[in-house]
C-alpha positions as CSV (number, residue, x, y, z in Angstrom):
1,M,-88.4,-49.5,-15.0
2,T,-90.9,-51.1,-17.3
3,N,-92.9,-54.2,-16.5
4,S,-90.9,-56.4,-18.6
5,D,-87.8,-55.3,-16.8
6,G,-89.5,-56.3,-13.5
7,D,-90.7,-59.6,-14.9
8,R,-87.2,-60.3,-16.1
9,Q,-85.6,-59.4,-12.6
10,G,-88.2,-61.7,-11.0
11,Q,-87.3,-64.6,-13.2
12,Q,-83.7,-64.1,-12.8
13,R,-84.0,-64.1,-8.8
14,G,-85.6,-67.5,-9.2
15,R,-82.4,-68.9,-10.9
16,P,-79.1,-69.5,-9.0
17,F,-76.8,-66.6,-9.3
18,W,-74.3,-68.3,-11.6
19,E,-77.0,-69.3,-14.1
20,R,-78.5,-65.6,-14.4
21,D,-77.9,-63.3,-17.4
22,F,-75.3,-60.7,-16.5
23,P,-74.8,-57.5,-18.3
24,K,-71.5,-58.7,-19.5
25,T,-70.4,-62.2,-19.6
26,V,-69.3,-62.4,-16.0
27,P,-70.8,-61.0,-12.6
28,E,-69.6,-57.6,-11.4
29,G,-66.8,-57.3,-8.9
30,R,-69.3,-55.8,-6.4
31,D,-71.6,-58.8,-6.7
32,L,-68.6,-61.2,-6.0
33,A,-67.5,-59.1,-3.0
34,A,-70.8,-59.4,-1.4
35,L,-70.8,-63.1,-1.8
36,R,-67.2,-63.5,-0.7
37,A,-68.4,-61.8,2.7
38,G,-70.2,-64.9,3.5
39,L,-67.1,-67.0,3.7
40,G,-67.0,-68.7,7.1
41,R,-70.4,-67.0,8.1
42,E,-73.7,-68.5,9.0
43,P,-76.1,-68.7,6.1
44,G,-78.5,-65.8,5.9
45,S,-76.4,-63.7,8.4
46,V,-74.8,-61.4,5.8
47,P,-77.3,-58.8,4.5
48,A,-75.1,-58.1,1.3
49,M,-76.1,-61.7,0.2
50,W,-79.8,-61.8,0.7
51,P,-80.6,-60.6,-2.8
52,Y,-78.5,-63.5,-4.2
53,Y,-80.2,-66.5,-2.6
54,T,-83.0,-68.6,-4.0
55,R,-83.7,-70.7,-0.9
56,L,-83.9,-68.0,2.0
57,R,-87.1,-68.7,4.0
58,T,-89.2,-66.1,5.5
59,D,-89.2,-67.7,9.0
60,G,-85.3,-67.4,9.1
61,W,-84.9,-71.2,9.4
62,V,-81.5,-72.4,8.1
63,T,-82.2,-75.4,5.9
64,P,-79.7,-77.9,4.4
65,E,-80.6,-76.2,0.9
66,L,-79.7,-72.8,2.0
67,R,-76.6,-73.9,3.9
68,A,-75.5,-75.6,0.6
69,E,-76.5,-72.5,-1.5
70,H,-74.7,-70.1,0.9
71,A,-71.4,-72.3,0.7
72,A,-71.7,-72.5,-3.1
73,L,-72.3,-68.8,-3.6
74,A,-69.3,-67.8,-1.5
75,L,-67.1,-70.6,-3.3
76,F,-68.3,-69.3,-6.6
77,A,-67.3,-65.8,-5.9
78,V,-63.8,-66.8,-4.8
79,H,-63.6,-68.9,-8.1
80,Q,-64.9,-66.0,-10.3
81,Q,-62.8,-63.4,-8.9
82,S,-60.8,-61.5,-11.7
83,Q,-61.9,-64.2,-14.4
84,S,-63.0,-63.0,-17.7
85,R,-65.2,-66.0,-18.5
86,L,-67.9,-67.6,-16.4
87,M,-66.5,-70.3,-13.8
88,H,-69.9,-72.0,-13.7
89,Q,-70.0,-74.7,-16.5
90,P,-72.7,-77.2,-16.5
91,D,-71.7,-80.9,-16.3
92,I,-68.3,-80.3,-14.8
93,G,-68.6,-82.1,-11.6
94,L,-66.1,-81.7,-8.8
95,G,-64.2,-84.9,-9.3
96,W,-63.6,-84.2,-13.1
97,A,-62.6,-80.5,-12.3
98,V,-60.1,-81.6,-9.8
99,A,-58.9,-84.5,-11.9
100,N,-58.0,-81.8,-14.5
101,L,-56.2,-79.8,-11.7
102,R,-54.2,-83.1,-10.9
103,R,-53.0,-83.2,-14.5
104,S,-51.8,-79.8,-14.7
105,D,-48.0,-78.9,-14.2
106,K,-48.9,-76.3,-11.5
107,F,-49.7,-78.7,-8.7
108,S,-48.0,-82.0,-7.6
109,A,-50.5,-85.0,-8.0
110,E,-49.8,-86.1,-4.6
111,A,-50.8,-82.7,-3.2
112,V,-54.1,-82.7,-5.3
113,D,-54.7,-86.2,-4.1
114,R,-54.3,-85.4,-0.4
115,R,-56.6,-82.1,-0.7
116,F,-59.3,-84.1,-2.4
117,G,-59.2,-86.9,-0.2
118,A,-59.4,-84.6,2.7
119,A,-62.6,-83.1,1.2
120,A,-64.1,-86.4,0.3
121,T,-63.5,-87.8,3.8
122,A,-64.5,-84.6,5.8
123,T,-66.7,-85.5,8.5
124,S,-68.6,-82.1,8.8
125,F,-70.1,-79.6,6.5
126,T,-67.9,-76.8,7.9
127,E,-64.7,-79.0,7.0
128,V,-65.9,-80.1,3.7
129,V,-66.4,-76.4,2.7
130,A,-63.2,-75.5,4.1
131,H,-61.3,-78.0,1.9
132,L,-63.4,-77.1,-1.0
133,R,-62.4,-73.4,-0.6
134,G,-58.6,-74.7,-1.1
135,L,-59.5,-76.7,-4.1
136,V,-61.6,-73.7,-5.8
137,S,-58.6,-71.6,-5.2
138,Q,-56.4,-74.0,-7.0
139,L,-58.9,-74.5,-10.0
140,R,-58.8,-70.5,-10.2
141,A,-55.1,-70.6,-10.3
142,L,-54.8,-72.7,-13.4
143,K,-54.3,-71.0,-16.7
144,P,-57.1,-71.0,-18.0
145,A,-58.8,-71.5,-14.9
146,Q,-60.9,-74.8,-14.6
147,P,-64.6,-74.3,-14.3
148,L,-67.1,-76.1,-12.2
149,D,-70.8,-77.0,-12.2
150,Y,-72.0,-74.9,-9.3
151,S,-75.7,-76.0,-9.6
152,R,-74.4,-79.8,-9.2
153,L,-72.3,-78.5,-6.3
154,V,-75.3,-77.2,-4.5
155,R,-77.0,-80.7,-4.9
156,D,-74.1,-82.4,-3.7
157,L,-73.6,-80.2,-0.7
158,C,-77.3,-80.7,0.3
159,D,-76.9,-84.4,0.0
160,W,-73.5,-84.1,2.1
161,Q,-75.8,-83.1,5.2
162,H,-77.9,-86.3,5.1
163,Q,-76.2,-89.5,6.5
164,D,-78.0,-91.6,4.0
165,R,-76.9,-89.6,0.9
166,V,-73.4,-88.4,1.7
167,H,-71.8,-91.9,0.6
168,S,-73.2,-91.3,-2.9
169,V,-71.7,-88.0,-3.1
170,R,-68.4,-89.4,-2.2
171,R,-68.8,-92.3,-4.7
172,R,-69.6,-89.8,-7.5
173,W,-66.7,-87.4,-6.7
174,G,-64.4,-90.4,-6.6
175,S,-65.5,-92.1,-9.7
176,Q,-65.2,-88.8,-11.6
177,Y,-61.7,-88.2,-10.3
178,F,-60.3,-91.7,-11.1
179,T,-62.2,-92.2,-14.4
180,I,-60.2,-89.2,-15.8
181,Q,-57.1,-90.4,-14.3
182,K,-57.3,-93.8,-15.8
183,E,-58.4,-92.5,-19.3
184,S,-55.4,-90.2,-19.0
185,E,-53.1,-93.1,-18.1
186,T,-54.6,-95.3,-20.9
187,S,-54.2,-92.6,-23.6
188,T,-50.5,-92.0,-22.5
189,A,-49.9,-95.8,-22.7
190,Q,-51.3,-96.0,-26.1
191,D,-49.6,-92.9,-27.3
192,P,-46.3,-92.8,-25.7
193,T,-43.8,-90.0,-26.0
194,P,-41.2,-90.8,-28.3
195,S,-37.7,-91.3,-26.8
196,P,-35.0,-88.8,-27.9
197,A,-32.8,-90.1,-30.9
């Protein structure tokens, strides 16, 4: 390995996994399998995940940042599995992504509302991640799959763990979700489907 290769790998390690340059356009299956091994496990406890963290501390302390990154890595791996394009897309907040899920014909609007509401009102970090796993599986099931900004999700999950910030996360998710719904309803009202002759 040349020095430039080593420098490049070091720079890559400092970036979130979903923002790295992959040999193809998407991560390899073995990387995603390593990340999925972290589902439901304590952050830092799965050796296969260690190379993918950017917030792993040498003292072994589990910080809110590590907990958020761990959850996002595992969720990203579920989302990315078998996808031909990258499921991380900047500026697609959770509320916007789920609003697009709601507008699809694949799931009922009521069911999406319930699942999103359960995520938004979760009272523990473990609970919100469990609900997000269900939502991510649904985003993945769309054709084409609905991407999500995983860097934003890490920040949201960090904030979720602080009582003074969790309410702003809920407001952001809710405003994204209902803004798209209202825009969709407005465009439908302005451009009604013609009735059959």
